[in-house]
C-alpha positions in Angstrom: -0.1 0.4 0.2 1.3 3.3 -1.1 1.7 6.6 1.2 -0.8 8.2 0.0 -3.3 5.1 0.2 -2.4 4.6 3.4 -2.8 8.8 4.3 -6.1 8.1 3.3 -7.4 5.1 5.4 -6.1 7.3 8.4 -9.1 9.7 7.6 -11.6 6.9 9.1 -12.2 6.9 12.5 -11.3 3.8 14.7 -12.8 1.1 14.3 -14.3 -1.6 16.7 -15.7 -4.3 14.8 -16.5 -5.8 11.4 -19.5 -7.5 10.5 -21.2 -8.8 7.0 -20.6 -5.5 5.0 -20.1 -3.0 7.7 -17.5 -1.5 10.1 -18.6 -0.3 13.7 -16.4 2.8 14.9 -15.6 4.3 18.2 -18.6 6.5 19.4 -21.6 4.3 18.0 -21.5 4.7 14.0 -21.3 2.4 11.4 -19.5 2.6 8.0 -21.1 0.9 4.8 -17.8 -0.7 3.1 -18.0 0.1 -0.4 -14.0 -0.8 -0.4 -14.2 -4.7 0.8 -10.3 -4.7 1.2 -10.1 -4.1 -2.8 -12.6 -7.4 -3.0 -11.0 -9.9 -0.2 -14.1 -9.1 1.5 -16.6 -9.8 -1.0 -18.5 -12.2 0.8 -18.6 -9.6 3.9 -16.8 -9.8 7.0 -17.0 -12.8 9.5 -18.4 -15.3 6.3 -19.9 -18.4 7.6 -17.2 -21.0 8.8 -14.5 -19.5 7.7 -13.3 -18.3 11.1 -14.0 -22.1 12.9 -12.0 -23.2 10.0 -8.9 -20.6 11.1 -9.4 -21.3 14.5 -9.2 -25.1 14.0 -6.2 -25.2 12.2 -4.8 -22.5 15.1 -5.5 -24.7 17.5 -3.6 -27.5 15.9 -0.1 -25.6 15.6 -0.4 -25.9 11.9 1.7 -22.2 11.7 4.7 -23.6 10.1 5.0 -23.7 6.2 5.4 -27.1 6.1 3.8 -30.2 3.3 0.1 -30.8 4.6 -2.9 -32.2 2.7 -4.7 -29.1 2.7 -2.5 -27.9 -0.3 -4.4 -30.6 -2.3 -8.0 -29.8 -0.8 -7.4 -25.9 -1.7 -6.0 -26.6 -5.1 -9.3 -28.4 -5.4 -11.4 -26.0 -4.8 -9.6 -23.1 -7.0 -10.0 -25.8 -9.6 -14.1 -25.4 -9.3 -13.8 -21.7 -11.2 -10.3 -22.7 -13.0 -10.8 -25.9 -14.8 -7.8 -27.3 -16.6 -5.5 -24.8 -15.0 -2.2 -24.9 -13.6 -1.5 -23.2 -10.1 1.2 -21.2 -8.2 0.3 -20.4 -4.4 2.3 -17.4 -2.7 2.8 -16.1 0.9 2.6 -12.6 -0.3 2.4 -10.0 -3.2 6.1 -9.7 -3.4 6.4 -13.6 -3.9 3.8 -13.2 -6.5 6.0 -10.2 -8.4 9.3 -12.0 -8.2 7.6 -15.1 -9.6 6.4 -13.0 -12.7 9.6 -11.5 -12.9 11.3 -14.3 -13.0 9.2 -16.2 -15.7 9.4 -12.9 -17.5 6.2 -11.0 -17.5 5.5 -7.7 -16.1 2.4 -7.9 -13.1 1.1 -4.4 -14.5 1.5 -5.7 -18.1 -1.0 -4.8 -20.6 -0.5 -7.0 -23.5 -3.3 -9.6 -22.7 -1.2 -12.3 -20.8 -2.0 -11.1 -17.1 -5.3 -10.0 -16.1 -7.4 -10.0 -12.2 -10.3 -12.1 -11.7 -13.0 -11.1 -9.9 -16.5 -13.0 -8.9 -19.8 -12.0 -9.9 -18.0 -9.8 -12.8 -20.5 -8.7 -15.7 -19.8 -6.9 -19.4 -19.5 -3.6 -18.9 -21.8 -0.7 -19.1 -19.2 1.6 -20.4 -15.8 1.6 -21.2 -14.1 -2.1 -21.4 -12.0 -3.7 -18.1 -9.6 -6.6 -19.7 -10.7 -8.4 -16.7 -12.5 -11.1 -18.3 -10.7 -14.2 -17.2 -9.7 -15.0 -20.6 -6.1 -14.3 -20.2 -3.7 -17.3 -20.5 -2.1 -15.8 -16.6 -5.2 -14.6 -14.3 -4.4 -13.0 -10.7 -7.5 -13.9 -8.6 -8.5 -11.8 -6.3 -10.0 -14.4 -3.6 -12.3 -13.8 -1.0 -10.6 -13.9 2.7 -8.1 -11.2 3.6 -5.2 -13.5 4.8 -4.2 -15.1 1.5 -2.6 -16.9 -0.3 -1.7 -15.2 -3.2 -2.6 -17.3 -6.0 -1.2 -17.2 -10.0 -3.6 -19.1 -12.1 -1.8 -20.1 -15.6 -2.5 -21.9 -18.6 -1.2 -25.3 -18.4 1.6 -24.6 -21.3 3.1 -22.1 -19.6 3.4 -24.3 -16.1 6.9 -25.5 -16.6 7.7 -21.3 -17.2 7.2 -20.2 -13.8 9.2 -21.7 -10.5 7.8 -23.5 -8.1 5.6 -21.6 -5.6 5.8 -21.2 -1.9 4.8 -24.3 1.0 2.0 -22.1 2.7 0.9 -22.6 6.2 -2.2 -24.6 6.4 -3.5 -22.1 9.3 -3.7 -20.0 6.3 -5.0 -22.5 3.7 -8.2 -23.9 5.8 -10.1 -20.6 6.0 -9.1 -19.8 2.4 -10.1 -23.5 1.1 -13.7 -22.3 3.2 -14.2 -19.1 1.5 -13.7 -20.5 -2.3 -16.3 -23.2 -1.5 -18.7 -19.8 0.2 -18.2 -18.3 -3.2 -18.9 -20.9 -5.3 -22.4 -21.1 -3.4 -23.0 -17.6 -3.7 -22.3 -18.2 -7.4 -24.7 -20.6 -8.2 -27.8 -19.4 -5.4 -30.8 -18.0 -7.8 -30.5 -14.3 -7.8 -27.1 -14.5 -6.6 -25.2 -13.6 -9.2 -25.8 -9.7 -9.2 -27.0 -7.6 -6.3 -29.7 -5.2 -7.8 -29.7 -1.7 -6.7 -32.2 -0.4 -8.9 -31.8 3.4 -7.4 -28.1 3.3 -8.0 -28.4 1.5 -11.7 -30.5 4.2 -12.4 -28.0 6.8 -11.7 -25.0 5.0 -13.0 -27.2 4.7 -16.4 -27.1 8.5 -17.2 -29.9 9.2 -16.2 -28.5 12.7 -14.5 -26.0 14.2 -14.8 -22.7 13.4 -12.9 -19.5 15.0 -11.8 -17.3 12.3 -12.2 -17.8 9.5 -15.3 -19.2 6.4 -13.6 -18.1 3.0 -15.1 -20.6 -0.2 -13.9 -19.5 -3.9 -14.5 -21.8 -6.3 -12.0 -21.1 -5.4 -8.5 -17.9 -3.5 -9.4 -18.0 0.8 -9.6 -14.6 2.4 -11.3 -14.3 6.5 -11.7 -12.7 7.8 -14.4 -9.1 7.7 -14.1 -8.0 11.2 -14.7 -9.3 12.6 -11.9 -6.3 13.7 -10.3 -5.4 12.6 -6.5 -7.1 16.0 -4.9 -10.3 15.3 -6.4 -10.4 12.1 -5.3 -9.6 12.4 -2.1 -12.6 15.0 -1.5 -14.3 12.2 -3.1 -13.2 9.9 -0.3 -14.2 12.2 2.5 -17.1 13.0 0.9 -18.5 9.5 0.7 -16.9 9.0 4.6 -18.9 11.6 5.6 -22.1 10.1 4.1 -21.1 6.7 5.9 -19.3 4.9 3.2 -16.2 3.6 2.6 -15.0 3.8 -0.5 -11.3 2.2 -1.8 -8.4 4.6 -0.5 -7.0 4.1 -4.0 -8.5 5.1 -7.5 -6.8 2.2 -8.9 -9.3 -0.1 -6.9 -13.1 -0.7 -7.8 -16.1 0.4 -5.6 -17.6 -2.8 -4.9 -21.6 -2.9 -3.9 -22.2 -4.9 -1.2 -24.1 -7.7 -0.7 -26.9 -5.6 1.4 -27.7 -2.4 1.6 -30.8 -0.6 3.5 -33.7 1.1 0.9 -32.1 4.7 3.2 -28.3 3.3 2.4 -29.0 2.9 -1.5 -31.0 6.1 -1.6 -28.1 8.2 0.3 -25.3 6.6 -2.0 -27.2 7.4 -4.9 -26.9 10.8 -3.7 -23.3 10.7 -3.7 -22.6 9.6 -7.1 -24.5 12.4 -8.5 -22.4 15.4 -6.3 -20.6 17.7 -7.8 
């Protein structure tokens, strides 16, 4: 995280608890979380059974990065989303970046070989994002904040990449459960997309806005050229309105799995603000 992003997050009042899609603050107020840690909390904070898996692994003392059956279970869970692909697991973004460089790829490559993968993604309403899951190298944004970092590779690229890291089972167990939770959420009727009619109406361009917004499923991005000062003002405006947006313009706003009618109306107003 860059210094500028850390400074924006320091504007947030102290958070005492996080649950579902809300952050509960010192003093009794709460925020609707539209950042969701860049998508790693897309299923909400404290998703079902994930913390139980973390606790069980911790009680067994499985903190060391040693071979364990859980690695195979995690790979099997990944296979639900990426059948026929090869996988590499890494402890942190730095290790993943180093592996890409060693294999001759840059993480920010724009040649169509490397792409993010996000769940609940749909065709964009305005400009394309390129995050379509068809690139030969994918970096999935998984629904669990503690990792691991993953590379998803076409089989014919498998030999070009160095081995991944050994992962502590205490990290793999909850991440595996989170993947099964995600698979269930994607298959559930009506859950492929959270519908907020007022938000869709505003972003559909029926009213003028000071910022060009692009919606792609539950993901909403602002025009990249708005500048850091304007984005900081927008960050503050959303924060005062009761919403946490990403500290970086490079990350999307993520519509949460639940909002009250009042929260939705307030958010629609903020999207229209000049």
